[in-house]
C-alpha positions in Angstrom: -41.6 22.4 -1.4 -40.3 20.2 -4.3 -38.1 17.3 -3.2 -34.6 17.7 -4.5 -33.5 14.8 -6.8 -30.5 12.6 -5.7 -27.4 12.7 -7.9 -28.3 9.3 -9.2 -31.7 10.3 -10.2 -30.3 13.4 -11.9 -27.9 11.2 -13.8 -30.6 8.8 -14.9 -32.8 11.7 -16.0 -30.0 13.3 -18.0 -29.5 9.9 -19.9 -33.0 10.4 -21.3 -32.5 14.0 -22.6 -31.1 14.9 -26.0 -32.2 18.5 -26.5 -30.0 21.3 -25.5 -33.0 23.5 -24.6 -34.7 21.0 -22.3 -36.1 22.7 -19.1 -34.6 20.1 -16.8 -31.1 21.4 -17.8 -32.0 24.9 -16.5 -33.2 23.3 -13.4 -30.0 21.5 -12.8 -27.9 24.6 -13.7 -29.4 26.2 -10.5 -28.5 23.2 -8.3 -25.8 24.4 -6.0 -24.3 20.8 -5.5 -20.9 20.3 -7.2 -21.9 16.7 -8.1 -24.9 18.0 -10.0 -22.8 20.5 -11.9 -20.3 17.8 -12.8 -23.1 15.6 -14.2 -24.4 18.6 -16.2 -20.9 19.4 -17.6 -20.5 15.8 -18.5 -23.9 15.8 -20.3 -22.9 18.9 -22.4 -19.5 17.3 -23.3 -21.3 14.0 -24.4 -23.7 16.2 -26.5 -20.7 17.8 -28.2 -19.0 14.5 -28.8 -22.2 13.0 -30.3 -22.7 16.1 -32.5 -19.1 15.9 -33.8 -19.5 12.2 -34.4 -22.8 12.7 -36.3 -21.0 15.3 -38.5 -18.1 13.0 -39.2 -20.5 10.2 -40.0 -22.3 12.4 -42.6 -19.0 13.5 -44.1 -18.1 9.8 -44.5 -21.2 9.1 -46.5 -20.3 11.8 -49.2 -18.8 9.2 -51.7 -21.7 6.9 -51.3 -24.3 9.7 -51.7 -22.5 10.9 -54.9 -22.4 7.4 -56.4 -26.1 6.8 -55.6 -27.0 10.1 -57.4 -25.1 8.6 -60.3 -27.3 5.5 -60.3 -25.2 3.0 -58.3 -26.9 1.3 -55.3 -25.0 -1.8 -54.4 -21.7 0.0 -53.4 -19.1 -2.3 -51.8 -16.4 -0.9 -49.6 -13.2 -2.9 -49.5 -10.3 -2.9 -47.0 -7.8 -5.3 -45.5 -6.0 -6.1 -42.2 -2.7 -7.8 -41.7 -0.3 -6.4 -44.3 2.4 -5.6 -41.7 2.5 -8.5 -39.2 5.1 -11.3 -39.2 2.5 -14.0 -38.6 -0.9 -15.1 -39.9 -3.0 -14.3 -43.0 -3.9 -11.0 -44.6 -7.7 -10.6 -44.4 -9.9 -8.5 -46.7 -13.5 -7.6 -46.4 -16.2 -6.3 -48.8 -19.2 -4.6 -47.3 -22.3 -3.3 -49.0 -24.4 -1.1 -46.7 -28.0 0.0 -47.1 -28.7 3.5 -47.9 -30.3 4.2 -44.5 -27.3 2.7 -42.6 -26.6 4.5 -39.4 -23.8 3.8 -36.9 -22.6 7.0 -35.2 -18.9 6.7 -34.1 -17.8 4.3 -36.9 -14.3 5.1 -38.1 -11.1 3.5 -39.3 -10.7 0.4 -37.3 -7.3 1.3 -36.1 -8.8 4.3 -34.3 -11.3 2.3 -32.3 -10.8 0.2 -29.2 -11.1 -3.6 -29.4 -14.4 -3.4 -27.6 -15.7 -0.8 -30.0 -14.6 -2.9 -33.0 -16.4 -5.9 -31.6 -19.6 -4.0 -31.0 -19.5 -2.4 -34.4 -18.6 -5.7 -36.1 -21.9 -7.2 -34.8 -24.0 -4.2 -35.8 -22.5 -4.0 -39.3 -23.2 -7.7 -39.8 -26.8 -7.2 -38.7 -27.4 -4.2 -40.9 -25.3 -4.8 -44.1 -26.9 -5.8 -47.3 -23.9 -8.2 -47.9 -20.6 -9.0 -46.4 -17.7 -10.9 -48.1 -14.4 -12.0 -46.6 -11.1 -13.1 -48.3 -8.2 -14.7 -46.4 -4.8 -15.4 -47.9 -2.4 -17.4 -45.7 1.4 -16.9 -45.0 2.5 -19.5 -47.5 0.8 -17.7 -50.3 2.0 -14.4 -49.0 5.6 -15.7 -49.2 5.0 -17.0 -52.7 3.5 -13.9 -54.3 4.5 -11.0 -51.9 2.2 -9.1 -49.5 0.9 -6.6 -52.0 -0.2 -9.2 -54.5 -1.6 -11.3 -51.7 -3.6 -8.2 -50.4 -5.1 -7.7 -53.8 -5.9 -11.4 -54.0 -7.7 -11.3 -50.7 -9.7 -8.2 -51.7 -10.8 -9.9 -54.9 -11.7 -13.0 -52.9 -13.8 -10.8 -50.6 -15.6 -9.3 -53.6 -16.2 -12.7 -55.1 -17.6 -14.1 -51.8 -20.3 -11.4 -51.6 -23.8 -13.1 -51.9 -24.9 -10.3 -54.3 -23.0 -8.6 -57.2 -21.9 -5.1 -56.4 -22.3 -2.4 -59.0 -19.5 -0.2 -57.7 -16.3 -0.8 -55.5 -14.7 1.7 -53.2 -11.2 0.3 -52.4 -8.9 1.6 -49.7 -5.8 2.8 -51.6 -5.5 -0.2 -54.0 -6.4 -0.4 -57.7 -8.1 -3.7 -58.5 -8.7 -5.3 -61.8 -12.4 -6.3 -61.7 -15.4 -6.4 -63.9 -17.0 -3.7 -61.8 -16.4 0.0 -61.8 -14.1 1.0 -59.0 -12.3 3.8 -57.3 -9.2 3.6 -55.2 -9.5 6.0 -52.2 -6.4 7.1 -50.3 -7.1 6.8 -46.6 -10.5 5.5 -47.6 -11.2 4.0 -44.2 -11.6 7.6 -42.8 -13.4 9.0 -45.8 -16.0 6.3 -46.8 -18.4 4.7 -44.5 -18.4 1.5 -46.6 -14.6 1.2 -46.4 -14.6 1.9 -42.7 -17.1 -0.8 -42.2 -14.9 -3.2 -44.3 -11.9 -2.3 -42.2 -13.7 -3.3 -39.0 -14.9 -6.6 -40.5 -11.4 -7.4 -41.8 -9.6 -6.4 -38.6 -12.0 -8.3 -36.2 -12.0 -11.4 -38.4 -8.1 -11.4 -38.4 -7.9 -10.7 -34.7 -10.1 -13.8 -34.0 -7.8 -15.9 -36.1 -4.8 -14.6 -34.1 -6.5 -15.3 -30.8 -6.9 -18.9 -31.9 -3.2 -19.1 -32.9 -2.4 -17.7 -29.5 -4.0 -20.7 -27.8 -1.9 -23.0 -30.0 1.4 -21.0 -29.6 1.3 -19.1 -26.3 5.0 -18.4 -26.2 4.6 -15.8 -29.0 1.9 -13.7 -27.2 -0.2 -13.4 -30.4 -3.2 -12.2 -28.3 -1.2 -9.2 -27.4 0.8 -8.4 -30.6 -1.6 -9.8 -33.3 1.5 -11.1 -35.1 3.4 -7.8 -35.2 7.1 -7.8 -34.5 7.2 -6.6 -30.9 10.3 -7.1 -28.9 8.7 -10.0 -26.9 7.6 -11.6 -30.3 11.2 -11.4 -31.7 12.6 -12.8 -28.5 10.2 -15.8 -28.7 11.3 -16.4 -32.3 15.0 -16.4 -31.3 14.2 -18.8 -28.4 11.6 -21.1 -30.0 12.0 -20.7 -33.7 9.1 -19.9 -36.0 5.7 -21.5 -36.4 4.1 -22.7 -39.7 2.2 -19.4 -39.6 5.2 -17.1 -39.7 5.9 -15.3 -43.0 9.3 -16.4 -44.0 9.9 -13.6 -46.5 9.4 -10.9 -43.9 12.3 -9.3 -41.9 13.8 -10.2 -39.5 12.5 -13.8 -40.1 14.1 -14.1 -43.5 17.4 -13.2 -42.0 17.3 -16.4 -39.9 17.4 -18.4 -43.2 20.3 -16.6 -44.8 
C-alpha cells in the first residue's frame, strides 16, 4: 500500500508543478483530508494569478513590440516620483529594457508593496540595458514650479543614460528632446518600460526620504515619504520646516504669508 504523503510533502511537491493536467493534482483531488484540499485550492488560485499576471505583462509590452517593428530598439521608458509631497526632491528615471525582458507581476509602482518594489528594483537594475536617474531638489522646485522641475528631472534622467535611446515613452508628459517620443497617459500601467522607470524612481526617492528621516525624526518621513499627513503637518506647526521642505507648496507657503 502506497504511503500517504504528509501535508508538508504535498505542499513542497505542489511548488514544483506548473501544469494544470499534472497527474499529481488528480491524486491530491482524491485525498480526503481538508488540509490537502486547501493546498490544492491554493495551488489553483496561484496558477490563476500567475496566468493573469502573465497576460497583463504581455499587454504591457504592446507599445514596445510596436516600436520594435518600426525599427526602434533602444526604447527608454520615463517616469517620476515625488510630485505631490511637501518635502524632498522629485526623482525621475529612464530605463531601457532588453527585448527578452521578463518580470511577471511588474506594474505601476504605486500598486506594489514596498517589498515588491525593492525586489523588482534589483531585478530591473540587473536586467536593464541602461538606467538613468534625474533628481531635482526642493529649492529648484520652488524656483521653477513642480511641473517644470519634473520635466527637468526627466531630461536629466535621459541625459544620464550610458547609451543614447532611439525612442522615449514618457508617462503623461511631453518633453522637448532630440529623440522621437510619445507621452502615454497612465503609461505606468500600459508600458513595461515606463512601469520599470516608475519603480526605479520611486525606490530611489524612498531611499532619500529614509535618510532624511534619520536626520529629522520628528517629521516621520519614513512613514509619510514627505506627503502632508496629519502627523507631518502637526510636526511642521511644532518644529517649523526643514531645509528640505518645499516653501511654495500649501500649507507650507501659508506660514510665510
